[in-house]
Backbone as ProteinMPNN parsed JSONL, in Angstrom:
{"seq_chain_A": "MSASQPSRFAPSPSQSRPRHEFVFEPLLDSDEAAELLRIHPKTLQRMARNRQIHGIQVGKLWRFRASDLEIWLRTKKAG", "coords_chain_A": {"N_chain_A": [[127.579, 62.583, 124.097], [125.153, 63.137, 126.326], [122.663, 60.827, 127.698], [120.286, 61.862, 128.58], [120.174, 64.406, 127.153], [118.612, 65.737, 124.472], [118.821, 64.702, 121.15], [120.647, 66.819, 118.285], [119.779, 65.948, 115.929], [117.591, 64.493, 115.917], [114.151, 65.288, 115.38], [112.257, 67.447, 117.549], [109.156, 67.012, 119.524], [107.876, 69.403, 119.035], [108.754, 69.918, 116.673], [107.843, 68.321, 114.429], [106.816, 66.791, 111.272], [104.92, 68.555, 109.141], [101.312, 68.229, 108.297], [100.491, 68.02, 105.645], [103.076, 67.508, 104.046], [105.297, 66.706, 101.509], [105.68, 63.345, 100.431], [107.862, 60.972, 99.312], [107.174, 59.165, 96.611], [108.073, 55.926, 95.425], [109.711, 55.219, 92.115], [108.271, 53.231, 89.614], [110.035, 51.071, 87.248], [110.319, 50.512, 84.021], [109.496, 47.749, 83.432], [108.597, 46.529, 85.707], [106.039, 48.421, 86.196], [104.977, 47.707, 83.829], [104.175, 44.998, 83.722], [102.171, 45.215, 86.076], [100.304, 46.383, 84.509], [99.78, 44.383, 83.262], [100.873, 44.238, 80.239], [103.36, 44.468, 77.456], [106.399, 46.064, 78.075], [107.835, 47.716, 75.845], [105.332, 48.535, 74.654], [104.148, 50.01, 77.025], [105.795, 51.926, 77.309], [106.093, 53.069, 74.535], [103.537, 54.375, 74.85], [103.533, 55.904, 76.856], [105.603, 57.369, 75.592], [103.596, 58.769, 73.555], [102.251, 60.394, 75.115], [99.766, 59.012, 76.28], [99.614, 57.897, 78.775], [100.769, 58.614, 82.015], [104.441, 59.482, 82.277], [107.708, 59.363, 83.369], [110.596, 60.539, 81.764], [114.001, 59.536, 82.092], [116.763, 60.385, 80.706], [117.436, 57.757, 78.924], [115.781, 55.881, 80.005], [112.62, 54.948, 81.068], [110.525, 55.818, 83.921], [107.426, 55.173, 86.083], [105.144, 56.025, 88.782], [103.202, 54.326, 90.419], [100.827, 55.232, 91.502], [100.157, 56.98, 89.427], [99.431, 54.954, 87.378], [97.208, 53.528, 88.306], [95.374, 55.699, 88.335], [95.051, 56.206, 85.764], [94.113, 53.762, 84.58], [91.693, 53.732, 86.081], [90.209, 55.798, 84.613], [89.952, 54.273, 82.426], [88.128, 52.145, 82.618], [85.406, 49.604, 81.71], [82.335, 50.874, 81.034]], "CA_chain_A": [[126.252, 63.186, 124.494], [124.275, 62.04, 127.495], [121.131, 60.092, 127.468], [119.425, 63.002, 129.098], [120.257, 65.484, 125.983], [118.055, 65.363, 122.909], [119.96, 64.522, 119.793], [120.349, 67.523, 117.549], [119.306, 65.634, 114.533], [115.888, 63.974, 116.053], [112.871, 66.165, 115.266], [111.448, 67.255, 118.763], [107.918, 66.706, 118.824], [107.481, 70.603, 118.364], [109.259, 70.083, 115.057], [107.289, 66.802, 113.519], [106.29, 67.296, 109.95], [103.249, 69.072, 108.797], [100.291, 67.447, 107.625], [100.568, 68.041, 104.135], [104.334, 67.395, 103.646], [105.267, 65.806, 100.494], [105.735, 62.151, 101.026], [108.267, 60.873, 98.132], [106.528, 57.727, 96.037], [109.173, 55.148, 94.576], [109.135, 55.003, 90.831], [108.707, 51.369, 89.097], [110.732, 51.107, 85.759], [109.277, 50.14, 82.528], [109.163, 46.477, 83.343], [107.437, 46.367, 86.87], [104.815, 49.272, 85.4], [104.024, 47.145, 82.483], [103.758, 44.039, 84.813], [101.256, 45.551, 87.01], [99.223, 46.832, 83.534], [99.666, 43.168, 82.205], [101.373, 44.579, 78.757], [104.762, 44.674, 77.434], [107.006, 47.157, 78.588], [107.75, 48.526, 75.054], [103.983, 49.004, 74.585], [103.981, 51.057, 77.809], [107.02, 53.105, 76.851], [105.522, 53.965, 73.338], [102.41, 54.895, 75.198], [104.219, 57.064, 77.577], [105.972, 58.696, 74.275], [102.611, 59.385, 72.73], [101.322, 60.894, 76.039], [98.744, 58.211, 76.348], [99.992, 57.312, 80.109], [102.29, 59.595, 82.139], [105.538, 58.347, 82.635], [108.784, 60.174, 83.724], [111.584, 59.654, 80.998], [115.151, 59.986, 82.839], [117.605, 59.59, 79.959], [116.988, 56.504, 77.729], [114.92, 55.321, 80.871], [111.091, 55.533, 81.379], [109.936, 55.608, 85.098], [106.112, 55.661, 86.398], [104.038, 56.146, 89.573], [101.784, 53.29, 90.879], [99.37, 56.268, 91.605], [99.955, 57.438, 87.874], [99.238, 53.976, 86.659], [95.954, 53.674, 88.967], [94.416, 56.728, 88.071], [95.342, 55.747, 84.226], [93.398, 52.686, 85.005], [90.407, 54.445, 86.526], [89.817, 56.264, 83.57], [89.915, 53.481, 81.081], [87.205, 51.162, 83.01], [84.301, 49.876, 80.663], [81.045, 51.441, 81.376]], "C_chain_A": [[125.625, 62.381, 125.377], [123.078, 61.628, 126.858], [120.103, 61.188, 127.772], [119.329, 64.264, 128.161], [119.817, 65.166, 124.636], [118.932, 65.564, 121.893], [119.421, 65.599, 118.939], [120.306, 67.373, 116.085], [118.172, 64.819, 114.338], [115.14, 65.252, 116.382], [112.428, 66.133, 117.034], [110.028, 67.506, 118.649], [107.02, 68.208, 118.541], [107.779, 70.823, 117.116], [108.64, 69.088, 114.192], [106.914, 67.433, 112.326], [104.827, 67.846, 110.012], [102.536, 68.108, 107.815], [100.483, 66.878, 106.272], [101.87, 68.037, 103.579], [104.283, 66.8, 102.339], [106.081, 64.459, 101.311], [106.601, 61.577, 99.178], [107.849, 58.994, 97.516], [107.63, 57.257, 95.231], [108.137, 55.155, 93.638], [109.343, 53.773, 90.374], [109.061, 52.031, 87.74], [109.628, 50.315, 84.911], [108.625, 48.42, 82.768], [108.055, 46.13, 84.699], [106.171, 47.277, 86.518], [104.05, 48.27, 84.388], [103.571, 45.584, 83.405], [102.247, 43.84, 85.483], [100.33, 45.973, 85.804], [98.992, 45.18, 83.273], [99.927, 43.311, 80.581], [102.93, 44.632, 78.823], [105.34, 45.9, 77.715], [107.134, 47.909, 77.29], [106.041, 49.054, 74.564], [103.713, 50.315, 75.442], [104.876, 52.132, 77.156], [106.631, 53.738, 75.813], [104.012, 54.922, 74.008], [102.675, 56.201, 76.383], [104.624, 58.331, 76.532], [104.915, 59.28, 73.807], [101.651, 60.263, 73.894], [99.914, 60.214, 76.399], [98.611, 57.977, 78.136], [100.804, 58.34, 80.565], [103.206, 58.791, 83.01], [106.889, 59.647, 82.777], [110.04, 59.468, 82.864], [112.892, 60.297, 81.884], [116.382, 59.116, 81.839], [116.939, 58.844, 79.066], [115.531, 55.91, 78.783], [113.331, 55.598, 81.028], [111.034, 54.995, 83.022], [108.2, 55.875, 85.734], [105.758, 55.511, 87.905], [103.129, 55.14, 89.396], [100.585, 53.93, 91.091], [98.87, 56.937, 90.488], [98.994, 56.728, 87.233], [97.347, 53.814, 87.157], [95.059, 54.588, 88.676], [94.071, 56.376, 86.504], [94.114, 54.751, 84.003], [91.967, 52.89, 85.342], [89.631, 54.834, 85.315], [89.294, 55.584, 82.27], [88.644, 51.899, 81.451], [85.912, 51.281, 81.921], [82.974, 50.355, 81.557], [79.88, 50.685, 82.08]], "O_chain_A": [[125.53, 61.157, 125.281], [122.607, 61.981, 125.777], [119.089, 61.27, 127.08], [118.459, 65.105, 128.388], [120.447, 64.498, 123.817], [119.704, 66.519, 121.808], [118.217, 65.66, 118.692], [120.619, 68.198, 115.226], [117.718, 64.439, 113.259], [115.36, 66.043, 117.3], [112.299, 65.093, 117.679], [109.642, 68.198, 117.707], [105.9, 68.268, 118.033], [107.261, 71.711, 116.438], [109.066, 69.106, 113.037], [106.685, 68.642, 112.353], [103.897, 67.577, 110.771], [102.99, 67.445, 106.882], [100.594, 65.713, 105.891], [101.921, 68.607, 102.489], [103.19, 66.351, 101.993], [106.778, 64.474, 102.325], [106.033, 61.767, 98.103], [108.238, 57.937, 98.012], [108.151, 58.009, 94.408], [106.906, 55.135, 93.673], [110.391, 53.17, 90.605], [108.628, 53.071, 87.242], [108.55, 49.762, 85.131], [107.54, 48.015, 82.353], [106.953, 45.588, 84.603], [105.121, 46.639, 86.603], [102.836, 48.127, 84.237], [102.371, 45.369, 83.575], [101.473, 42.883, 85.479], [99.181, 45.885, 86.236], [97.825, 44.842, 83.077], [99.308, 42.628, 79.765], [103.619, 44.783, 79.832], [104.615, 46.882, 77.551], [106.519, 48.971, 77.382], [105.916, 50.186, 74.096], [103.259, 51.368, 74.992], [104.444, 53.103, 76.534], [106.701, 54.966, 75.864], [103.634, 56.001, 73.552], [101.984, 57.203, 76.568], [104.302, 59.518, 76.498], [105.097, 60.468, 73.541], [100.539, 60.713, 73.616], [98.996, 60.933, 76.794], [97.498, 57.905, 78.658], [101.509, 58.976, 79.781], [103.051, 57.958, 83.903], [106.798, 60.736, 82.211], [110.457, 58.325, 83.051], [112.809, 61.445, 82.321], [116.81, 57.966, 81.945], [115.937, 59.246, 78.475], [114.451, 55.588, 78.287], [113.021, 56.788, 81.103], [111.46, 53.879, 83.318], [107.887, 57.065, 85.758], [106.326, 54.493, 88.302], [102.378, 55.037, 88.426], [99.481, 53.407, 90.933], [97.733, 57.385, 90.341], [98.014, 57.21, 86.663], [96.428, 53.992, 86.358], [93.872, 54.275, 88.762], [92.907, 56.291, 86.114], [93.208, 55.061, 83.23], [91.113, 52.164, 84.832], [88.563, 54.299, 85.018], [88.555, 56.026, 81.39], [88.436, 50.939, 80.71], [85.454, 52.304, 81.413], [82.839, 50.071, 82.747], [78.823, 51.268, 82.323]]}, "name": "protein", "num_of_chains": 1, "seq": "MSASQPSRFAPSPSQSRPRHEFVFEPLLDSDEAAELLRIHPKTLQRMARNRQIHGIQVGKLWRFRASDLEIWLRTKKAG"}
């Protein structure tokens, strides 16, 4: 392919992503999420099982979005 021909895999300017396209947010494991909240990972997993905090269970493992943890913290702020 010559330098003057555009790559068939590279998007042209007219094919750029729409503004509202989903962007994947990396997931945190229990240890990483618990460290952010400064609680024990088992406490976080129990809270997720009891639906006190939003988590995603993949097999035996729990995963958490940082944005969900932030939202949960905002709702728990002392008045």
